[in-house]
N, C-alpha and C positions, 0 to 999 in steps of 0.2 A: 239821919247820917248826915254832918256836912259835908260840902262839896271840897275834897282836896283840889281837884283841876276842874276847873269851868271853862269851856272853850265857846265862845259865839260868835258865829258867823264868819268862820275863818277861811282865808283866801290867800291862797299861793301861786304867783306865777314865775314863770319861768322865760321872761320877755314876752313874747306875746301868746306863748303857750301856758294855758290855765292847768295846774296840778291839781288846785282843790278849788273850788267854786265858792261854797257855802256851807261847810261842817259847823255844828254846835252840839256840845255833849257834856256830860258831866260826870266824873269819877266820885264818888262819895268815899270816904276815909274808910279803910277796911276791906273794901267790895274789891271783886274781880269785875271788870266790865269788859265785854268783848265787842271790838269794832270788826264787823264782817264787811264782806263785799269780795267781788269776782277780782280776777287780777285787773288791775288797770283802775279800780275806782278810786285810788285816791287812799289807803290805806296806809302805805310807807310813808308816802308825801306828809300825811298827817303828823305821824308819829315823829318824824325828822322834824318838821316845824314846832312841835310842843318841844322837842331838846333842843332846838336852837341850830340844829343842823343846817337847814335851808329857811332862807328868811320867810317872814311873815308880810302878806302884801295888804291885808287888811284883817280886822275882826282882833278879837283879845283872847288871850291865853292866859287865864288866871290861875297861878300855883300857889296853894296856901295863903289867897287874899292879895296876891300880888300880880299884876300884869307884868309876865316875863316876855312877852312879843317883842322881839328885836335885841334881847339879849344875847350875849354869847353862847356856846354849849359849855365853854369851862365854867362860868359863872353860874350856868341853869344848873348842871351837876351838884355843884357845890350847895346847892339853895334843898337838894335831896331828891332829885329826879335823875334818873339812871336810865338808859336805852341798850336792850340787846338787840344788836341790829340784825335786821335780814343779811344771810351770808357773812356773818361772824365777825369778821374784820380782825382777826386776831394776829398776833406777832408771832408769825410761823417758826421763825428759827430760836425763839426764845422758849425754855420750859413752861409747864401749866401753871408750876407755882409763880413765876416769874410776871406772866402775862395775868393773873390774881392780883399779884402785889401791885402792878401797874394801875389796877382798876381802885385801888387804895389811895391814887395820888391825890384826890381832891380833899380827904379827910385832915382835919384840923386836930385830931387827937391821934395821934398816931401809934400810942399804947394799946387801942383798941384792935389792932390789924391782926394778932394772932387769935382773938376771939373769933375775928370774923371768919380767917381761914379755916377754923375748927368749924364754924356755921356753914361754910360754902360747902367742906368735905362731908360734914355730915347729910346736907340734901343729897349731894353727888359723891357718893362714896368711890365711885371710878377714878374722879380726878385725885381722890387723896392716892389710890394707887398707882397712878401716873404721873404724880406730882413733879418728877424728874424729868419726863420724856417730853422731846419737843412739840410743841403744837401742831408742827405741818406734820408731824406723823400720825395724828390721830385718826379715828375714823368720823365719819360726817355726825353722827349721833353724840360723840366724845365733843368735837368740836362746839358742838349745839351748848351742850352744858357747861362748857368753859365761857362761850359767851355770856352764859346766863350769869354762871358765877363770879365773872368780872366785874357785872353791872352790878351782882349784890355787896360788892367789895368796898363800894363806896357809902354802904347803909343808907340805900336811900328812902325815902318815906314813898315816891311811887316807883315802880319797877315799869316801865315800856317795853313789852314782848312782842319783837316783828316776826310773822310766820314762823314761830318755833319747830313747827312739824313739818316744814316744807322739805320734801327731797328725803325723810326719813324712814326704816323700817317701820312697820307698825309697834313691833314691840319696845322701839327705842320711843317712839312718841308715847305710848303707855306708859314707861316709866318718866319721861318729860313732864308728863300731865300729873302722875302722883307727886313728882316733887312740886308742881307749882298748887295743888292743893295743900299738901303740908306746909308751904309758906305764908298763903290764905290763912288756914288755920291758927299758923303763928302771928297773924294780923298784919300781914304784908298787904300793901295795895296796890293792884295791878290793874294796867290796860294792856291787852291782849287782841291784837290784830291778827285773824287768821282767815283763811280761805276754806277751809275746814267747819262748816255748821255745825254739826253735830258734835264735834270735839270742844268748840269752843262756848257753845252753849250748854254742854253738860258741866263745864269749870265754872262759868260766868253766873252771878248774881243779875245782871241788866247787859241789853245789849242794844247796839246801834247798825244799822245796815246802811252803808255808801254806795252810791251808783253815781258814776259819773262824776266824781266830786264834789258832791252833795249828801248830807245825811237824810234820808229819805224815809227812814222806819225805826222805831224803837219800842222797847218794852221790856219786862220782866223775862229773863231767859228760860222761865218754865213757859210762858205765853209764847215765846215767839219760835220755840221749838214747833207749835204746833199751828202755827201762823202761814196759812197757803200763800200770802204776799212774799215771805220770806225767796221760797222757792220760784214764784215766777220770777223775783228779781234777778236770783242766780241764773236762771236759764233765758232772760230777756224776754219773757211773755208779757205783751202788752194786755 
């Protein structure tokens, strides 16, 4: 499979502070790739840099053959890359459906919106049940579903998921990951940032491990699940 996303030696700086020092990875079209690492390893910064939310200090971010590093977020999402961020960032006073419709803003073909809405409601039936409810009154799991659904409304070639299991009850997490599996089966390419190794490796085809802003380990998910070095990195064992 060809690489839909290829990152080479990504560096992100916040003044003198280094958020990401040296990250390289590839996401083949049609695959699920996991980005693993403990808290503070640089996963969120990497996704935000890909999506154009934080500036890239050095390196390349090639999406669909074009270096998008330095382009604004609104231009990147129009190229077919959407982020479901950690913490949701919803319009809490707006209804579920209005939040979803806002996710469709980058679409050039507005006639596709009803079809995309039905797709999201098929993946997350709970959102269909609550389409007229204010987003701010929903549970954490429902807000996570809405954040992912909003990203899907732009019909992305690549879906970035930042810590989708964080703070959610196990039953909700299982439901979320069932939805991701269905999206993958339908051909959706996904880059998934997760602290939960077991969850991510079960869902992914391939995985990268970050440590202190650097990509330090990579391999097929089935192999990484049995790689003792993954556990050493998470536990900080030298």
